[in-house]
N, CA and C of each residue as an Amber inpcrd file, in Angstrom:
protein
   312
   0.8060000  -1.2560000  -0.1670000  -0.0820000  -0.0360000   0.0460000
   0.9850000   1.3880000  -0.0790000   2.2460000   1.0670000  -0.1920000
   3.0400000   2.2590000  -0.1300000   3.2250000   2.4190000  -1.5290000
   2.9100000   1.7380000  -2.4180000   3.1050000   2.0780000  -3.9800000
   1.9520000   2.6170000  -4.3280000   1.8900000   3.8070000  -5.0840000
   0.6830000   4.4030000  -5.8600000   0.2520000   3.7600000  -6.8780000
  -1.1100000   3.8660000  -7.1320000  -1.5990000   3.5530000  -8.5160000
  -1.9180000   1.9340000  -8.4210000  -2.1630000   1.4050000  -9.6690000
  -2.5540000  -0.0140000  -9.8500000  -1.4000000  -1.1030000  -9.6460000
  -0.0960000  -0.5870000  -9.5660000   0.9520000  -1.3550000  -9.4600000
   0.9640000  -2.1830000  -8.0810000   0.2880000  -1.3850000  -7.0570000
   0.1480000  -1.8770000  -5.6670000  -0.4560000  -3.2570000  -5.8800000
  -1.6510000  -3.4530000  -6.5600000  -2.4290000  -4.6520000  -6.6610000
  -1.6060000  -5.6990000  -7.0190000  -0.8200000  -5.5570000  -8.1790000
  -0.0660000  -6.6290000  -8.6850000   0.9630000  -7.0370000  -7.7370000
   1.6690000  -6.2100000  -6.9590000   2.5890000  -6.5150000  -6.0770000
   2.0490000  -7.3150000  -4.8240000   0.7220000  -6.8000000  -4.4490000
   0.0970000  -7.6400000  -3.4460000  -0.1940000  -8.9730000  -3.7470000
  -0.6790000  -9.2060000  -4.9240000  -1.0240000 -10.3490000  -5.4990000
   0.3050000 -11.3860000  -5.7760000   1.3070000 -10.7220000  -6.1560000
   2.6890000 -11.5220000  -6.1700000   2.9870000 -11.9350000  -4.7310000
   2.9330000 -11.0260000  -3.8820000   3.3680000 -11.5360000  -2.3070000
   2.4230000 -12.5230000  -1.8430000   1.0760000 -12.5770000  -2.2650000
   0.1450000 -13.4160000  -1.7380000   0.5220000 -14.7310000  -2.4320000
   1.0240000 -14.8200000  -3.4460000   1.3620000 -16.0680000  -4.2600000
   2.3960000 -17.0650000  -3.6240000   3.4170000 -16.0630000  -2.7870000
   4.4030000 -16.8450000  -1.9610000   3.9790000 -17.6220000  -0.7350000
   2.5140000 -17.3180000  -0.4000000   1.8440000 -17.8250000   0.8350000
   1.6360000 -19.4140000   0.5480000   1.6100000 -19.7760000  -0.7970000
   1.2100000 -21.1030000  -1.1010000   2.1950000 -21.9700000  -0.7490000
   3.5340000 -21.6640000  -0.6940000   4.6800000 -22.7140000  -0.2240000
   4.6080000 -23.1370000   1.0630000   4.5530000 -22.2460000   2.1630000
   4.4320000 -22.8210000   3.4280000   3.0430000 -23.4230000   3.7540000
   1.9860000 -23.0240000   3.1970000   0.7080000 -23.3880000   3.3720000
   0.7860000 -25.0080000   2.9060000   1.2750000 -25.1540000   1.5760000
   1.0710000 -26.5710000   1.0320000   2.1350000 -27.5860000   1.7940000
   3.2280000 -27.0070000   2.1910000   4.1840000 -27.8750000   2.8680000
   3.5620000 -28.2310000   4.2810000   2.8780000 -27.4220000   4.9550000
   2.3500000 -27.7490000   6.2730000   1.1970000 -28.5460000   6.0200000
   0.4120000 -28.4760000   5.0210000  -0.7400000 -29.4550000   4.8050000
  -0.1330000 -30.8400000   4.3760000   0.8550000 -30.8770000   3.6310000
   1.6000000 -32.0740000   3.3770000   2.0370000 -32.9360000   4.4000000
   2.4190000 -32.2720000   5.4360000   2.7600000 -32.9370000   6.8170000
   1.9160000 -33.1420000   7.7290000   0.6870000 -32.7060000   7.4720000
  -0.4770000 -32.8180000   8.4230000  -0.8380000 -31.7430000   9.2650000
  -0.2040000 -30.6420000   9.3180000  -0.4570000 -29.4010000   9.8740000
  -1.5060000 -28.6780000   9.2300000  -2.4120000 -27.7410000   9.9090000
  -3.3490000 -26.7740000   9.4660000  -2.5690000 -25.5320000   8.7240000
  -2.6660000 -25.4880000   7.2450000  -1.9870000 -24.5090000   6.5330000
  -2.2370000 -22.9340000   7.1690000  -3.4350000 -22.7190000   7.3330000
  -3.9550000 -21.3320000   7.9290000  -3.2010000 -21.1120000   9.1590000
  -3.2590000 -22.0580000  10.0830000  -2.5880000 -21.9290000  11.5270000
  -1.0430000 -21.7030000  11.1450000  -0.4680000 -22.4060000  10.3000000
   1.1370000 -22.1510000  10.1480000   1.4060000 -20.8330000   9.6850000
   0.3590000 -20.2910000   8.6800000   0.6950000 -18.8970000   8.1800000
   0.3850000 -17.8530000   9.2460000  -0.2550000 -18.1160000   9.9860000
  -0.6670000 -17.1000000  11.2570000   0.4080000 -17.1920000  12.2660000
   0.9870000 -18.2270000  12.4540000   2.0760000 -18.3300000  13.1880000
   3.3330000 -17.7960000  12.8380000   3.5540000 -17.9690000  11.4760000
   4.7170000 -17.5380000  10.9230000   4.6090000 -15.8400000  10.7730000
   3.5450000 -15.3560000  10.5030000   3.1410000 -13.7870000  10.4660000
   3.6430000 -13.3100000  11.7920000   3.0500000 -14.0370000  12.8590000
   3.4180000 -13.4400000  14.1680000   4.9740000 -13.5560000  14.6550000
   5.4400000 -14.4560000  14.1480000   6.9990000 -14.8550000  14.5210000
   7.8640000 -13.7490000  13.7200000   7.3660000 -13.3020000  12.5370000
   8.0870000 -12.5500000  11.5960000   7.9190000 -10.9760000  11.9880000
   7.0530000 -10.8250000  12.8400000   6.6480000  -9.4420000  13.2330000
   7.9670000  -8.8770000  14.1460000   8.5760000  -9.8220000  14.9230000
   9.7810000  -9.4970000  15.6410000  10.9840000  -9.3570000  14.8200000
  11.5100000  -8.1880000  14.4990000  12.6220000  -8.0400000  13.5630000
  13.7850000  -8.7820000  13.9360000  14.1860000  -8.9900000  15.3420000
  15.3340000  -9.6480000  15.4930000  15.3570000 -11.0900000  15.5160000
  14.4110000 -11.6170000  16.4100000  14.2880000 -13.0050000  16.3720000
  13.4620000 -13.7400000  15.2810000  12.5670000 -12.7510000  14.7780000
  11.7090000 -13.4620000  13.6900000  12.4660000 -13.6070000  12.4620000
  13.6790000 -13.2070000  12.1010000  14.1010000 -13.5900000  10.8220000
  14.5080000 -15.0200000  10.5640000  14.8570000 -15.6140000  11.9320000
  15.3050000 -16.9990000  11.7380000  14.1860000 -17.7560000  12.1790000
  12.8700000 -17.2780000  12.0540000  11.7220000 -18.2540000  12.5570000
  11.4290000 -19.3000000  11.6160000  11.0040000 -20.4450000  12.0090000
  10.5230000 -21.5140000  11.0720000   9.4470000 -22.6220000  11.7720000
   8.9880000 -23.3200000  11.1520000   7.9870000 -24.1850000  11.8000000
   8.6900000 -25.6740000  11.9180000   8.4300000 -26.2450000  13.0160000
   9.2550000 -27.4350000  13.5520000   8.2010000 -28.4580000  12.8320000
   8.3200000 -29.0860000  11.9170000   7.7330000 -30.1860000  11.2220000
   7.6660000 -31.6850000  11.7060000   8.5770000 -31.6750000  12.8240000
   8.7310000 -32.8390000  13.6120000   7.6820000 -32.9410000  14.7500000
   7.0840000 -31.8550000  15.0200000   6.1540000 -31.7500000  16.1940000
   4.6220000 -31.9430000  15.6600000   3.8700000 -32.4760000  16.5400000
   2.5300000 -32.9310000  16.1530000   1.5810000 -31.5350000  16.2210000
   1.9830000 -30.5830000  16.6400000   1.2490000 -29.3080000  16.7430000
   2.3070000 -28.0670000  15.8400000   1.5930000 -27.1810000  15.6130000
   2.1760000 -26.0240000  14.9450000   3.0940000 -25.3630000  15.9490000
   4.4070000 -25.4560000  15.6400000   5.4510000 -24.8270000  16.7640000
   6.3590000 -24.2020000  16.0810000   6.7200000 -22.6970000  16.4840000
   7.6230000 -21.9940000  15.9690000   9.0930000 -22.3550000  16.3910000
  10.1690000 -22.3130000  15.7060000  11.5240000 -22.7370000  16.1370000
  12.3460000 -21.6750000  15.5070000  13.6270000 -21.6270000  16.0160000
  14.7160000 -20.8320000  15.5730000  15.3600000 -21.8150000  14.7160000
  15.5090000 -21.5580000  13.3530000  15.9370000 -22.6660000  12.5090000
  17.5990000 -22.4670000  12.4040000  18.0360000 -21.4940000  12.9660000
  19.7740000 -21.4260000  12.8350000  20.2350000 -21.9820000  14.0000000
  19.3040000 -22.0570000  15.2480000  19.7750000 -22.6000000  16.4810000
  19.6350000 -24.1410000  16.2380000  18.6320000 -24.6950000  15.4260000
  18.4020000 -25.9890000  15.3670000  19.3570000 -26.4310000  14.0290000
  20.0820000 -25.5690000  13.4960000  21.0110000 -25.8310000  12.3370000
  20.2650000 -26.4480000  11.1720000  19.1140000 -25.6490000  10.7520000
  18.3650000 -26.1070000   9.5240000  18.8400000 -24.9310000   8.4230000
  19.5600000 -25.2730000   7.5040000  20.0560000 -24.3370000   6.3840000
  19.3010000 -24.5950000   4.9820000  19.1170000 -23.5800000   4.2580000
  18.7470000 -23.7890000   2.8710000  19.5700000 -23.0910000   2.0270000
  19.7650000 -23.6360000   0.6930000  20.5490000 -22.7360000  -0.1870000
  19.5970000 -21.5680000  -0.7030000  20.2930000 -20.2920000  -0.7830000
  19.5850000 -19.2010000  -1.2460000  19.3290000 -19.4290000  -2.6760000
  20.6040000 -19.7300000  -3.4430000  20.7480000 -19.7790000  -4.7630000
  19.5630000 -20.8480000  -5.4840000  19.1030000 -21.6590000  -4.7790000
  18.1530000 -22.7510000  -5.1840000  16.8860000 -21.8780000  -5.4020000
  16.5770000 -21.1010000  -4.2340000  15.1840000 -20.4740000  -4.0980000
  15.1790000 -19.2060000  -5.0990000  16.3240000 -18.5710000  -5.2020000
  16.5150000 -17.3330000  -6.1600000  16.1720000 -17.6650000  -7.6200000
  16.9450000 -18.9130000  -7.9740000  16.8370000 -19.2160000  -9.3800000
  15.2290000 -19.9230000  -9.7130000  14.8520000 -20.4230000  -8.7350000
  13.4090000 -21.0880000  -8.9300000  12.3800000 -20.0260000  -8.9980000
  12.5520000 -19.3300000  -8.1450000  11.3590000 -18.0360000  -8.3040000
  11.6790000 -17.2300000  -9.5900000  13.0250000 -16.9920000 -10.0530000
  13.2410000 -16.0400000 -11.1890000  12.6520000 -17.0260000 -12.4470000
  12.9140000 -18.2910000 -12.5720000  12.4750000 -19.0080000 -13.6140000
  10.7480000 -19.1270000 -13.7120000  10.1140000 -19.2650000 -12.5900000
   8.7960000 -19.2910000 -12.3930000   8.1190000 -17.8630000 -12.9110000
   8.7440000 -16.7640000 -12.3920000   8.4250000 -15.3560000 -12.5920000
   8.4390000 -15.2110000 -14.3230000   9.6340000 -15.7390000 -14.7540000
   9.9090000 -15.6410000 -16.1540000   8.6650000 -16.4030000 -16.9690000
   8.7150000 -17.6240000 -16.5480000   7.5480000 -18.5670000 -17.1340000
   6.3220000 -17.9270000 -17.2320000   5.7090000 -17.4000000 -16.1250000
   4.4730000 -16.6410000 -15.9280000   4.4030000 -15.4080000 -16.7910000
   5.3040000 -14.7340000 -16.7940000   5.4150000 -13.4200000 -17.7590000
   5.3710000 -14.0030000 -19.1420000   6.0430000 -14.9110000 -19.6000000
   5.9350000 -15.2510000 -20.7570000   4.5270000 -15.7970000 -21.3460000
   4.0190000 -16.4150000 -20.4730000   2.4310000 -16.9450000 -20.8260000
   1.6340000 -15.6690000 -20.8870000   1.7750000 -14.5790000 -19.9320000
   0.8670000 -13.4860000 -20.1050000   1.2080000 -12.6350000 -21.3990000
   2.5150000 -12.5480000 -21.7410000   2.8110000 -11.8180000 -22.9570000
   2.2810000 -12.5840000 -24.3290000   2.1730000 -13.9020000 -24.3970000
   1.7010000 -14.5760000 -25.3660000   0.2570000 -14.6710000 -25.1370000
  -0.4890000 -14.6350000 -24.2300000  -1.8460000 -14.2800000 -24.1060000
  -2.1720000 -12.9400000 -24.6430000  -1.5210000 -11.8960000 -24.4390000
  -1.6800000 -10.5540000 -24.8710000  -1.7480000 -10.3930000 -26.4870000
  -0.7340000 -11.1750000 -26.9960000  -0.4540000 -11.3200000 -28.2930000
  -1.5300000 -11.9150000 -29.0800000  -1.9880000 -13.0630000 -28.5830000
  -3.2620000 -13.8140000 -29.0850000  -4.4500000 -12.9090000 -28.9560000
  -4.7330000 -12.2330000 -27.9890000  -5.7770000 -11.5120000 -27.8210000
  -5.7290000 -10.1970000 -28.6200000  -4.7230000  -9.6850000 -28.9510000
  -4.3860000  -8.6340000 -29.9080000  -4.7960000  -8.7870000 -31.3210000
  -4.4610000 -10.1940000 -31.7620000  -4.8370000 -10.5530000 -33.0280000
  -6.2720000 -10.7950000 -33.2170000  -7.0340000 -11.1300000 -32.1060000
  -8.4220000 -11.3720000 -32.5920000  -9.1930000 -10.2130000 -32.6880000
């Protein structure tokens, strides 16, 4: 809501699309996706300790943990390139769709 104009809606929807990942991962492990999202949002509100917040998938309940303390590490480059290729694919589909619609 800090961006003026119609661009703010596209940015908001782009950000909402990223909520799918933790929700699906949680549901695949038997946890409630909405509860996981709520706990993660609350944990990330704390700018100091929230940056390392994650969900303990080994627990039967939704439990927030410090991933650095538990030594759970991810490769940034894998996520970076995965997101980049996904955005490029979606953009290509939208451009092709615009070309097809313009010809009609």
